[in-house]
N, C-alpha and C positions, 0 to 999 in steps of 0.2 A: 767866393766869400765860403768859408770851411764851416764843419762841423758835421755833427754825426747827423745823417739822415735818417730820418724816422720811416721804418719800412711800415708797412700794412698792417693795419690793425688786426690783431690775434682774436679771434672770436674762439668761443667754449662752445662745444658742439651740445646739445641737449642729451642731456642723457636721462634717462628712466628708470628707477631703482626699482630693481627686482625683487630685491631683499624686503623682508617682512621688518619694519620698523616699527619701534613701540609707540602706540600714540602717547599725543602727549597729556600731560599728567595736571590733575585740578591740585597737586598740594593731597598730602596727608588730611584723612576727614577722620576725625575723632569723634564718635558720635555721643562720647561720655562727656566733652568738652563744648559739644555743638548744642546738646540737647537742652541745654539751661538757658543758652542764650535765644534761641527758637522757640523756647516757651516762656523767657520774657517776654519777647517783640509781641507774640501774638496776643499776650495778655494785655500789654499797653496799646496795641492798635484796637482790643476789643473796649477794652476802657476810654478810648478816644471817641469811638460811636455811640457808647452808653451814654457819657458824658454828656454830647453834644444833643442827646436827647431829653436826658434825664433834668438836667439845670432847667430848663423853660417847661416842662411838665412839672416840675417842682413850684417853679415860683407861680405858678398857674393853677396848683391845687391851694397854695396856701393864699389866692385871691380870692379862691370861692370861699374862703372860710373869714377873710380879715376885710376884703373890700364890700363896702357897702354902697352898689350905686344901681340902675336899674337894669335889672337882667335881660340879656337879646336870648331867640334860640342858641342853642348848639351847631356849630358850624355842621350842614349836611356832609359834608365828607368827612368829618371826625365820627359820627353818626355812623356811618357807612362802616368805617375803619373798625370803631368802636365794637360794632354789634359781628363783624368776621371776626375778630378775635374772641370776643365772647362765644361765637358758635364752634370754632374752632377748638377751644379750651374747656368748652362745656362750662363758663361762668355764668353766674346768676343775671338777668337783665336789671340795668336802672332806669327805673322808669317814674321819676318823683313827680311828675306835671303832667299827667294826660292829659291831649287835647285832640279832638277830633279820633280821628283813626290811628292816626299816630301818636308815639310819646314822646313829647316834647320837652327838652332837657334846657332850661334857663339856666344862663352863666354870665358875670360880669363880660362886656366886650375884651379884657383886656386879655381874660381867659381863652377866649375864642383866636386871639393874636398868637399867643404864646403856646398853645395846645396845637396850631398849625404849624408853626414854626420847629416843635420836637420833632418830628417826623421826617421833616425837609430837613433840616441840619444834619440829622442821623445819616440820611439819604445822600447828603451831597459830602459829607465826611468819607463814606463810603466809597462814593464813586472818584474821591479826587486820590484815594490811598490806592486803589484799583488802578487809578492813570499810573501813579507813581511807579506800581509795581511793573506794569506793561513796559513802561517807557526806560528806566531804569534797573529793575528786578529789584528795587528797594522802597519801599515805605518808607516813611518817618523813623518809626521804632526800627526798623531793620538797618538803617543808616547809623540812628545811634550806636547800635550792638554790633555795627561790621558784619553786617548779614548781605546775601546777595542772591536772588533766584534766577537762575539761567536755566536756558534749555541745553541738550546735549553738544549742541555744538559752542557752548560758552557764551550763546548771546540772551539778551534780554527777551523775556519772554512772549512780551507784546498783549497789547491791552485784550484779545481776545483769550488768548492762553489764561492770560490773569486771571479773568472772568471763568473761565472754566476751572481753575485753580481754586479760586476762592469762594464763587459764589454756588459752583455745584459740586465740587468734590468736598472742600474743608465743610462746609455750612448745608449745604441743599442735601447731599446724601448722610450726613450725620443728623442733623434735624430729623428729617423724615424717618429715618430706621427709629431713632429714639422714640417719635409720636407714633408710630405702627406699633411698637412693642407697647406704649403706654395703652393706645387704643385693644389690642388683641388680648393682654395680659387682664383686662378690668380693671387697671389701676385710675379710670377717669373717674372723678374730677379730681384726682387728689396730684396739686401740682409740684407738692414735694417729690415725689417719685418719679415726675418727669424729668423736672431737673436733675436728678440723681442719675436717671437713665442717658440725658443730653450729656451731663459730665464725662459719663463711663465710656459713651460712644467716641467723645474728643479725646478722650486720653487712649481707646483703643487705637484712633490713627494717629496720634503722634507716636505713641510706643512701637508701632509699625517699625518704625525705624530704625530699630534695635535691632532686628530680624532680619531685614530686608539688605542683599550684598551691596546695593548702590547707597544704603542710608536712605532713602527716601520715605517718606510718610506716604498713606494711601492716595491722598490728594495731589502730590508730587506726582504719585505711579498715573494718576488718572490722565493730568495734564502735560507728562512728559517733561516733566522738572524736576531738578535737584537743587539743594542749599548749599552755599558756599562759603567759607570766609570771604569776605570784598578786601581782606589784605592779600591774597594768592590772587596775580594776574593771569595767569595761566586758566584757560577754559577748555574743558573736556575732563570724560571721565577717568578717572584714578586706574593703574595697575591691578590694583585690587576688584575693581569694579567690573574689568575687563578680561580677568584673569583667564575667564571659562571660556570666552569667544573673544579670541583673537581676529584682530581687524587690519588688511591689509591696507597700506596708504600709498598712494602716489606720489614720487618727488620726484621736481623739475630742477633742474640749476640752470641758469643762465648768468652768464658774467655778470657780476656786480647787482643781480635783480633779487630779489625777495624769496624766502622759502615759500612755496605754497604746498597746501594741501588737499589734497585729492578731496572727493564725496567718499565717505565711510559707507561699506557695504551692509544692506539690512539684514535685521536677524532673522532667523531660521521663517518665522511667521509671516514675517513683510514678504519675506520673498517670494513664500509661497502663494501670499493674495495677489502679488504683483505677476505671478506668472499666469494666475487666472484671469487678472485684468487683459493680461495680452490675447489671451485665445479668444480672439473674435466669435468664431464658430462654435465655440461651447457656449459663449453669451448667447448669440442667437436661438442655438437649441433650448437652453434652459429658458427664455424669454418665451418661444413658442407652444413650449410644454406647459407654462404655468397662465400661458393668454389661454389656450384650449381649454386646459383643466376650470377655469374660473369659467368661461363661458358654458361650458357643460354643466358644470354645477349648478351656474345662473337657472339655466334652461331648464333642467331636471326640477330645482326647485318651485320654479315659477309655475310648471304642470301641476305639481302637486296642490299648490296653494290652489292654485285655479279649480281644478277637480273636488277640493275639499269644501271651498266657498261653494260651489254647486250642489254639492252634498247637504250642506247645512240649509241654503235657500229651501230645496227641495223639502226636507223634511219640515222647516219651520211654515213652510206652505201648507203641510200636509196636517201639521199641532193646529195651526189657527182656523183650518175648515172644520174642523173636528170642535175646535171650540167654541165656534160661532153656531155650530150645529146645536151643542148641548144647552148654548144661553137663548137660543130661540125655543128649547122646547121647555125649558124651567124658568123663562121670565113670563111675569103677569101679563104686558102687554108689549106691542110693539117697540114702542119709545126705550122702556127699561130697557130692552134686548139691545136696544140698538147702543144705548149708552155703556151695556158692560163689555158690548162689543167693540165700543170706540176703544175702552180701556188696554184691549189686547193687540191695538194695530202696530206694527213695526215701524213706527214714524212720530218719536218721541214728541219731537216739537210741535208739531201739528196736534198730535193726540192731546199735550196736557193743555196748548193754548183752546180749541176746541172745549175741551172739557171745563175749565176755567170760564170762558164765556158762556157757556149754558148754566155755569150755577151762578153767574153775575145776572145773570136774565130770569132766571126761574123762578116760579111764583108759588109753586105747587110744595107742600111739606114734603111728602112722598117722595117727589121726584130730587127734591135737594139731599135726602138722605141716601138716594142711591147716586148723584152726583159725586159725594164726597165720597163714598165707599168706590166709587169708576178713580176716584182720582188717589186713593190708598192705594188700590190695586195696581194702579201704574207704577207704584214704585216711589224712591224717596226723591227722584229728578222733579217731581211736582212740585215740592217745598216752595221753588223761587215764584211760580204762578199763585198757590195757595198765599206767601205771603203778602204780593199787590194786592189780591182781592183782598184778604182780612184788612188791610191798609185804607182801600177805596172803601168798603164796606163800614171800617169805623168811622170814616167821615161820612159816609151818609146817615150813620147813626146820631152823630154827633149834631148834622143840621135837622134833622127829627125831632130833637129833644123835646121841643115846646109845640110840636105837632100834635093837632088835635085827630089827625087821620089816623085811628087804632090801628086798623088792617094793615097800611101803608108799614106803617113801625113796627108789626108784627111778622111782615116776610122780611123785612130788613134785618130781625132781631133774630131771625131764624137761618138767614143768609150767613148772618157772623156768626152762629153758633154752629154752623154747617163748616166754615173753614178753620175753627177752633178745634172741633174734634179729629176733623183731619190733619190737622198740622200736629197736634197730640198723639193720635196713632204713631203718623211717621217716625215722630221722634223717639217714641217709644221700642217702634220695630227697627227701624236704622241709624238711629243717634251714633252707632259707632263707625259707622261706614263712611261719616262726611268730614275731610280735612278742614274745613272753613266754611261755617254753613253761617248767613246773616238773617238773623229772623230781627232785624230792627226795626223799631215803633211798630211791633206787631201785637196785637190785644190779644193777650191771654188771660187776661185775668176773670176773676168770678163773677158770675151774672146772674143773677136773682131773679129774673123777670119768672112769670109764670109759664112763657109760653116758650122760653129757650133758654133755661137754667144749664149752666157749665159752671164747671170747678177744675183746672189743669191738678192731674194727678201724674207725676214723674216722678213715683218714688224707686231706688236700688236703680236708677239710668244714668249708664255714662253718658253724660253733655258736655265734655270738654271740648273746648275750642269753639262754642256756638256764640255767636254775635248777638246778644240780647238789650242791645245798646238804646236808652228810648222805650224800652217795652213796658207794657203793661201787664205783671202778672200777679197782683193782688188777688191773696189767700191762697195762690197755687200750693201744693205739697210736693218737695223736694226730700222728702225723709229719705235721709243714707245714699242719697245719690253722689255721685262724682261729676267735679265741674271744672278740673284740672289734672293732667297727667302728661309723662314725659314724653319728648318729641323724639326723633330718628335716634338721635344719640342714646336713647332708652336710661338717659340721667334725668334725675328729678330737679329742677330747681337751674335751668340753664337756658338760653335764650331761645331754643325750639321749643318750649313746653307749649303745650296745648291749653290755653285758658280760655274760662268763660268771660264774657267782657260784658258787666250789667251796666255799666256806666249811666248817670243818670236815668236808671231803670226804675219804676214803681213797685215794688216788693211789700206794701205794706200786708201786714197778717199771713204774710207766706212762714212756712214750714221746713226749717233747714234741719231739723232736728238729726243728729250724726250725719250730716253732709260733710263732705269734701270740699272745701271751697279756698286750699291752698294756693296763695301767689293768684288768687282771681282779682279781677277790677270791679270795683263795686264805689267806685267815686264816683261823688254827688247823686248817690240811688237813695232810694227814701224805704227803709226799711224799717219803720216804726210800729212796734207792736209784733216784729216778727219772731220767729222760736228759732234760737242757734242753740239750743241746750246738745253738749257735747259735738257740738259741730268744730271744727279744722278750717280756721280763718286765720292759720300763719302765714305772716309775708302778705297779705291780701292789702289790696289796695283801697282804702277807706276813707279818702281824702272828703271831705266836706259831707260826708253821707249823714244821713238822719238816723240815728240808731233810740231812738226817743221809745221808751217804755218796752225797748227788746228784752228778751228774753234769753240769756245764754249765762246759763249755770254749766258751770264743767267745760265751758267751752276755752277753744286754745286758739289765743290771738298774739302769739309769742311773733316779735319784729313786724306786726302789721301797723301800716301810716294809718294816722287818726288824726292828722293834720286837720284843723279846725272841725273837725266831726261836731256831730251832739248827740247824748247819749242821756238826756233828762230821763230820771227817772227809770235808767235801766237795772237789770237783773245780774249781776256778776258777781254771783257767788261762787267762792272757788274757781274762778277762771284765771286763767295762766296769761298772763299780759305783760310777758318778760320782754324788754327792750323794744318797748311801742316806742313810736313818733307819735305823741299827741300833744304837739303843739298849738296854742291858742285851743283846745278841745272845749268843749262844755259838758260837764260829769254832775249835775245838782242831782240831789235828791237819789243818787245810785245807792245801790244797796251791793257791797263787794267786799263780804265780808270774807274772810281768809283768803283773799285773791292774793295773787302774787305779780308785783309791778315792778321787780328790779331793774335796774339799769335801763328805765324807762326814761324816755325824754318828754317831758310833763311842765315843761315852760309857758308858761301865762295859762294855764288850764283853771277851769272852774270847778270847783268839787264842794259849792256850798251846800250845807245841809244834808253831805255823803254821808252813807255808814260804811266806813273803812276799818273797822275793828279787827284787830290782828292781821291786818294786811302787811304783806312784805313790799317797803320800799326801797332795800337797799342799794346804794349808788345810784338809787335815780335822781335827777335835776329835777326839782320843783322850785325853780326860781319865778318869782313874780307871780307864783299861785296862789289862787285863792281858798283856804281851806278852812273858813272861818264856818262855823257851824258843826262843824264835821264832828265825827265819832271817829276817834282814831284809839282808842284803848287796847292795848296790848299789839299794837303795830309796832314794825321795824322800820326805825328809819335812818340805820347807821351808815355813815358816810356818804349822807345824801347832801345834794346841795339845796339849800333854803334860804339863800339868798334872797330879803325882800316878799318871804311868803306871808301871807297872813294866817295867823292862827287865832283870830279872835272868836272867842266864845268855844273853843276848841276843844273838847274832851282828848287831853293827853296823857291819861293816867295808865301807869307802865309803859309809856311808850321809851323807846330806845333811840337816845339818839347819838349813840357812840359814833365817835368820827364826822360828826355831821357838821355842815357849815352853818350857821345860824344868823350870819351877820345880815342885820337890816330888817329879821322877821319881827313881825308884831304879834306879841302874847297878851293883849291887853282882853281880861277877863278869863284868858285858858285855865283850864284844870289839869295840874301833874298830879295832884293826890287827893285824894278822899278818903277823908277819914272813915273809919266803920266802926259800928257797935258791936261788943261781947256781951252775953247774955242780956242782952235787951237794956241793960242800965249802965253801961259803963263804955265812954269813948275812947277808941284807941285812935292816938296819932301816929304811932311810928309805922313806915309803910312798909308794903310786903317785901322781905327780906329776899324773894326770888327776883324782884326789880332793882336790887342795891348793885350802883355802876352803871345802869344805863344812862345817867348825867355827867360819869366822870370824865375830868378831861375838856369837856366843852364848855367851847368860848362862849359866854353870851353877854360878853361886854359892850357890845354893839347891837345887843337885840333892843327893840323898842317897848314901851308900855309896859314894864313887869313891875310888879306892886311888892309890896313889904314880904307877903308871905309865900308869892312864887320867890324872890330872892333868898329867902332861909331856905326854903327846899332845895335851892340849885346847889345853895352853898353846902347844904348836910348832905347831898349825892356827890359831893365833890367836883362840882360844876365849877367854871372860873368867871369869877366876875368883881369889878372892882370892891365892892364892900365885904367881900369875904372875907380877905384878910385884915379887916377893922374888929378889935373887940366887941 
């Protein structure tokens, strides 16, 4: 058998190149052409996340307005989330339905579902985009625009690096920086400034790529990534990116084998750190030095602390010994000396409890005075004990209401008076030191008995944040006192404000003249005959409150919630009620001349017999309101919603109806114009020229119970009615 015999297979020995080879290139990166695509991709990514949350949230918002079903409490998770956002952005709280100690917001069940889905959808879309970015280097918008995020080795970044790039680099640093600038510069709570600052920080992050030698943004530099066009298949930094720092690449050749790339050398800073890590002896010395320094510092600090505490205890013992000596010298008897000395004990819990128990058991009037003074001297921390004693004494007094034992009744009255006086003094002295003080169901109302008279007087006092829920405060004087103040953010109207809570309390005949009650909770409280002249009750919560016969001349009630409140016979002369919410409220016989009720929601409210002369109801909602028998002479009802309102027997002389909607309104017996006499013998039928045009363009076509005189006047004034066009 003939043929060419095959010789042994020749192998090519491995040769390692010693020359500096050029690094692989990514293709030419032009920031001018790449930047618009990156901007478009980022915009679409943000739009996808925003829309995923905005759609269900918007549907839920519309459902709250148009869905008429039995409401349920808002999801607690949403309440917590809403509170966190409000505190962060210094937003005002929303509390339309106070119930118990917490504020319960009622919404339709579908709203709970939609508003819960919103944040979950946004979070899901964000995680999905991060997963795609880590796996392939491309989110959907980046894939559409042919962009890819890679590391220096040309690989996809992975989920961890993608999370670092997006959550920390792009949005974490950007939003945190903008928020800190917003806080430090005092721009809180202007959200427009926060938005502009955030946009500037995002722009700075993106525009950095124009000045970076590798065309990287700040978040790319943080994550160690860069963006390339996905049309380029070569992974690695460009020649331009590496011109300042050439790298040596080892190349190995084998017969028929692929081209392999050896690991690249680290930059100068990384090389320095790696050398430090390899020096185990240096690490040991450094660790020992740090450990010994920490031990020595802890020992010295502990010794200094122990010595300072010992000195403080020694000095306190000396001071207490001196004080007890003085008490024994000045006290009339040993019992009073013991009581006053007890107030100085360095054991607060035992001190307060013993003094409160002694006050609860004491029957001597003189000793009761000493005990209440001892509790006052012990400081504001005795208030919880005094509150409990006040409540129990009030119960004892109620049980003895019909008792014939006058002596026992007098002792209980004196004991109640002692707790009331002590609480009043402590509030006067320490009210600003309490973050949250609970005096709920406390009896601090006026007592007129001859044996133990009491009237609470806390004028020009800061009582912000104190809880008076269900308390009795009748005839109390709070002139020029403050009941709300800004919280830690020092911005008034946000969620962390310190607001007094008078829910379901009794405040009959109380005097709040000139007091600051903005945003205060007064729901279901009894304020009948109270004085609120020039008081600030803006944004106050007065749902279901009883304000009958209240005197609030010149008071500020802007944006207050008076839903289902009762104000029978109230004096509201020149009061500012702009934007109030008073659905179903009752205002019979109210005197509100020259009052401002613009943009108020007064649906189904009752104003029968009220005097509203020269009142301003511009753009107010008076649908289905009962205005029968009221005096509205000179009032301004322009652009008001008056559908189905009742104006029977109402004085409407010189009322401005321009732009108002009077569809279905009942004008039976209403007076639009009163003829007057001149020189006592001549009847003048023409209206005042100053009121000309007050009815011009107003459509009375669907108004009810208009008589011929009213129609003639409406037509003469330019109003619209079917008979006006007839000769």
